[in-house]
BATIGU-730023 format. One record per residue: residue number from 1; residue in three letters; x, y, z of N, C-alpha, C in turn. Coordinates in steps of 0.001 Angstrom, whole numbers, plus 500000, padded with zeros to 6 digits. Each point is the difference from the previous one (the first is absolute). Last residue first. Layout:
% residues N
+-------+-------+--------+--------+--------+--------+--------+--------+--------+--------+--------+
| marse | pavex |    n.x |    n.y |    n.z |   ca.x |   ca.y |   ca.z |    c.x |    c.y |    c.z |
+-------+-------+--------+--------+--------+--------+--------+--------+--------+--------+--------+
|   NUM |   ALA |      X |      Y |      Z |      X |      Y |      Z |      X |      Y |      Z |
...
+-------+-------+--------+--------+--------+--------+--------+--------+--------+--------+--------+
***
This chain:
% residues 84
+-------+-------+--------+--------+--------+--------+--------+--------+--------+--------+--------+
| marse | pavex |    n.x |    n.y |    n.z |   ca.x |   ca.y |   ca.z |    c.x |    c.y |    c.z |
+-------+-------+--------+--------+--------+--------+--------+--------+--------+--------+--------+
|    84 |   HIS | 606520 | 560358 | 930091 | 500868 | 499253 | 499088 | 499545 | 500138 | 498586 |
|    83 |   ARG | 499693 | 502062 | 505531 | 499455 | 500032 | 498638 | 500967 | 499250 | 499112 |
|    82 |   ILE | 499258 | 499136 | 505347 | 500919 | 500473 | 498974 | 499272 | 500001 | 498653 |
|    81 |   LYS | 498969 | 498730 | 504982 | 499235 | 500957 | 499192 | 500900 | 500673 | 498959 |
|    80 |   PHE | 500989 | 496352 | 503261 | 500674 | 501286 | 500075 | 499298 | 501091 | 499193 |
|    79 |   PHE | 498153 | 495583 | 500196 | 500413 | 500283 | 501375 | 500603 | 501396 | 500120 |
|    78 |   ASP | 498802 | 498244 | 495695 | 498827 | 500359 | 500801 | 500386 | 500409 | 501418 |
|    77 |   VAL | 503383 | 498426 | 497155 | 499482 | 501255 | 499461 | 498783 | 500460 | 500799 |
|    76 |   VAL | 501897 | 495789 | 501066 | 500912 | 501089 | 500341 | 499437 | 501344 | 499554 |
|    75 |   LYS | 497602 | 496084 | 498813 | 499996 | 500172 | 501453 | 500856 | 501199 | 500416 |
|    74 |   HIS | 499974 | 498659 | 495473 | 498746 | 500654 | 500369 | 499927 | 500257 | 501506 |
|    73 |   PHE | 503740 | 497600 | 498435 | 500008 | 501356 | 499445 | 498744 | 500759 | 500419 |
|    72 |   LEU | 500298 | 495430 | 500943 | 500771 | 500798 | 500953 | 500081 | 501451 | 499538 |
|    71 |   ASP | 497934 | 497040 | 497038 | 499217 | 500081 | 501242 | 500700 | 500860 | 501043 |
|    70 |   LEU | 502213 | 499032 | 495867 | 498918 | 500967 | 499845 | 499174 | 500145 | 501279 |
|    69 |   ASN | 505078 | 498568 | 498705 | 498989 | 499523 | 500942 | 498856 | 501014 | 500047 |
|    68 |   LYS | 503686 | 500398 | 496751 | 500320 | 498744 | 500678 | 498864 | 499448 | 500857 |
|    67 |   ALA | 499813 | 504235 | 497502 | 500323 | 498938 | 499047 | 500173 | 498646 | 500684 |
|    66 |   LYS | 499256 | 503880 | 502598 | 498809 | 499765 | 499182 | 500238 | 498853 | 499020 |
|    65 |   LEU | 503598 | 501566 | 502587 | 499070 | 499227 | 500817 | 498738 | 499670 | 499213 |
|    64 |   TYR | 503213 | 502801 | 497952 | 500523 | 498648 | 500173 | 499009 | 499124 | 500760 |
|    63 |   LYS | 498989 | 504555 | 499609 | 499889 | 499358 | 498681 | 500477 | 498547 | 500070 |
|    62 |   ILE | 500581 | 502637 | 503797 | 498573 | 499714 | 499813 | 499782 | 499296 | 498663 |
|    61 |   LEU | 504322 | 501532 | 500965 | 499668 | 498850 | 500840 | 498529 | 499612 | 499851 |
|    60 |   LYS | 501524 | 503883 | 497784 | 500604 | 498805 | 499410 | 499640 | 498746 | 500789 |
|    59 |   LYS | 498644 | 504137 | 501775 | 499265 | 499736 | 498759 | 500522 | 498732 | 499309 |
|    58 |   ARG | 502285 | 501683 | 503751 | 498745 | 499348 | 500398 | 499175 | 499636 | 498771 |
|    57 |   LEU | 503882 | 502464 | 499247 | 500351 | 498658 | 500449 | 498749 | 499229 | 500406 |
|    56 |   GLU | 499478 | 504528 | 498876 | 500318 | 499198 | 498817 | 500360 | 498566 | 500371 |
|    55 |   VAL | 499250 | 503071 | 503485 | 498744 | 499760 | 499287 | 500253 | 499131 | 498768 |
|    54 |   LYS | 503725 | 501440 | 502455 | 499243 | 498994 | 500743 | 498687 | 499670 | 499312 |
|    53 |   ARG | 502679 | 503449 | 498207 | 500683 | 498706 | 499854 | 499224 | 498891 | 500698 |
|    52 |   LYS | 498482 | 504446 | 500509 | 499768 | 499516 | 498629 | 500643 | 498642 | 499780 |
|    51 |   LEU | 500834 | 502158 | 504081 | 498601 | 499567 | 499924 | 499689 | 499442 | 498616 |
|    50 |   GLY | 504212 | 501979 | 500712 | 499895 | 498705 | 500673 | 498593 | 499443 | 499948 |
|    49 |   ARG | 500694 | 504327 | 498309 | 500684 | 499019 | 499156 | 499903 | 498603 | 500610 |
|    48 |   GLN | 498370 | 503582 | 502506 | 499143 | 499786 | 498833 | 500594 | 498932 | 499088 |
|    47 |   THR | 502553 | 501453 | 503614 | 498919 | 499134 | 500450 | 499030 | 499715 | 498859 |
|    46 |   SER | 503444 | 503029 | 499208 | 500567 | 498663 | 500161 | 498941 | 499006 | 500493 |
|    45 |   ILE | 498880 | 504632 | 499577 | 500153 | 499344 | 498705 | 500535 | 498574 | 500149 |
|    44 |   ASP | 497235 | 503582 | 502979 | 501029 | 498998 | 500277 | 500157 | 499105 | 498767 |
|    43 |   LYS | 496733 | 503672 | 500869 | 501168 | 500282 | 499165 | 501148 | 499020 | 500221 |
|    42 |   PRO | 495692 | 499986 | 502484 | 499763 | 499779 | 498568 | 501217 | 500240 | 499099 |
|    41 |   HIS | 498694 | 498793 | 505177 | 501205 | 500547 | 499360 | 499904 | 499825 | 498477 |
|    40 |   ILE | 496342 | 498636 | 502693 | 500573 | 500998 | 500899 | 501169 | 500728 | 499341 |
|    39 |   LYS | 497899 | 496496 | 497717 | 498942 | 500975 | 500252 | 500506 | 501135 | 500887 |
|    38 |   LEU | 502765 | 496267 | 499079 | 499986 | 500989 | 498922 | 498851 | 500996 | 500131 |
|    37 |   HIS | 500404 | 496387 | 503094 | 501156 | 500883 | 500146 | 499962 | 501105 | 498948 |
|    36 |   GLU | 496803 | 496577 | 499710 | 499704 | 500894 | 501122 | 501141 | 501003 | 500216 |
|    35 |   THR | 500698 | 496696 | 496809 | 498952 | 500909 | 499536 | 499627 | 500989 | 501090 |
|    34 |   LEU | 502988 | 496504 | 501011 | 500639 | 501032 | 499197 | 498989 | 501013 | 499479 |
|    33 |   SER | 498345 | 496277 | 502381 | 500821 | 500822 | 500880 | 500649 | 501157 | 499233 |
|    32 |   LYS | 497609 | 496741 | 497589 | 499080 | 500829 | 500782 | 500772 | 500937 | 500923 |
|    31 |   ILE | 502489 | 496879 | 497593 | 499433 | 500998 | 499089 | 499043 | 500919 | 500747 |
|    30 |   LYS | 501784 | 496298 | 502303 | 501027 | 501023 | 499801 | 499481 | 501113 | 499095 |
|    29 |   LEU | 497220 | 496265 | 500673 | 500160 | 500731 | 501254 | 501002 | 501143 | 499849 |
|    28 |   THR | 499497 | 497105 | 496373 | 498805 | 500822 | 500161 | 500067 | 500812 | 501287 |
|    27 |   LEU | 503356 | 496820 | 499140 | 500154 | 501176 | 499142 | 498806 | 500938 | 500136 |
|    26 |   LEU | 499781 | 495915 | 502227 | 500987 | 500870 | 500639 | 500256 | 501258 | 499173 |
|    25 |   GLY | 497087 | 496720 | 498191 | 499450 | 500581 | 501218 | 500957 | 500959 | 500671 |
|    24 |   ILE | 501474 | 497542 | 496268 | 499000 | 500981 | 499585 | 499415 | 500696 | 501226 |
|    23 |   GLN | 502905 | 496445 | 500788 | 500736 | 501148 | 499486 | 499045 | 501097 | 499551 |
|    22 |   VAL | 498157 | 495924 | 501355 | 500553 | 500706 | 501158 | 500743 | 501247 | 499535 |
|    21 |   SER | 498377 | 497150 | 496677 | 498869 | 500635 | 500686 | 500469 | 500787 | 501225 |
|    20 |   SER | 503121 | 497399 | 497535 | 499628 | 501225 | 499290 | 498837 | 500708 | 500676 |
|    19 |   ALA | 503642 | 497057 | 502678 | 498772 | 499788 | 499242 | 499566 | 501314 | 499353 |
|    18 |   GLY | 503784 | 499608 | 503042 | 500238 | 499795 | 498574 | 498751 | 499827 | 499171 |
|    17 |   PHE | 500688 | 500433 | 504925 | 500002 | 501297 | 499337 | 500121 | 499857 | 498488 |
|    16 |   ASP | 499072 | 497032 | 504546 | 499781 | 499829 | 498564 | 499877 | 501362 | 499325 |
|    15 |   ASN | 500429 | 498630 | 504828 | 501243 | 500351 | 499319 | 499880 | 499908 | 498486 |
|    14 |   THR | 496492 | 498823 | 503185 | 500364 | 501388 | 500311 | 501300 | 500442 | 499344 |
|    13 |   ASP | 496993 | 496261 | 497551 | 500366 | 500161 | 501404 | 500467 | 501441 | 500210 |
|    12 |   LYS | 497940 | 498938 | 495997 | 499910 | 498636 | 500523 | 500362 | 499968 | 501478 |
|    11 |   GLY | 497842 | 504490 | 497718 | 501210 | 499194 | 500036 | 499749 | 498606 | 500533 |
|    10 |   PHE | 496629 | 503598 | 499659 | 500419 | 499532 | 498681 | 501241 | 499123 | 500000 |
|     9 |   THR | 497781 | 501796 | 504081 | 498928 | 499825 | 499037 | 500473 | 499324 | 498719 |
|     8 |   LYS | 503052 | 501159 | 503554 | 499054 | 498978 | 500457 | 498962 | 499691 | 498937 |
|     7 |   LEU | 503090 | 503503 | 499158 | 500678 | 498700 | 500008 | 499060 | 498880 | 500430 |
|     6 |   VAL | 498415 | 504407 | 500188 | 500186 | 499610 | 498601 | 500648 | 498627 | 499928 |
|     5 |   GLN | 499597 | 501930 | 504221 | 498688 | 499579 | 499510 | 500082 | 499557 | 498540 |
|     4 |   GLU | 503852 | 501816 | 502040 | 499691 | 498676 | 500541 | 498659 | 499477 | 499485 |
|     3 |   LYS | 501406 | 504459 | 498874 | 500791 | 498974 | 499329 | 499639 | 498586 | 500470 |
|     2 |   ASP | 496175 | 503645 | 500631 | 501443 | 500048 | 500165 | 500637 | 498794 | 499326 |
|     1 |   MET | 495110 | 503279 | 500603 | 500634 | 498823 | 499492 | 501511 | 500157 | 500151 |
+-------+-------+--------+--------+--------+--------+--------+--------+--------+--------+--------+
***
């Protein structure tokens, strides 16, 4: 999965980076990338800190999406297999 696929699936067009569903998708991609990096470099403290910040931001966006659009929330959570 890549950035363009997330934009096609959840965005209105290819420049729609503001939608919460797109932001959740892009954060999920970045979180997976950072997790793989930390498997190789477990003592990289700055990456651990950045990963925690991204996870918390995604958590806030998921909470917002759940309150605003429950159908889209379920679609996003199922698509990315996110625990909530």
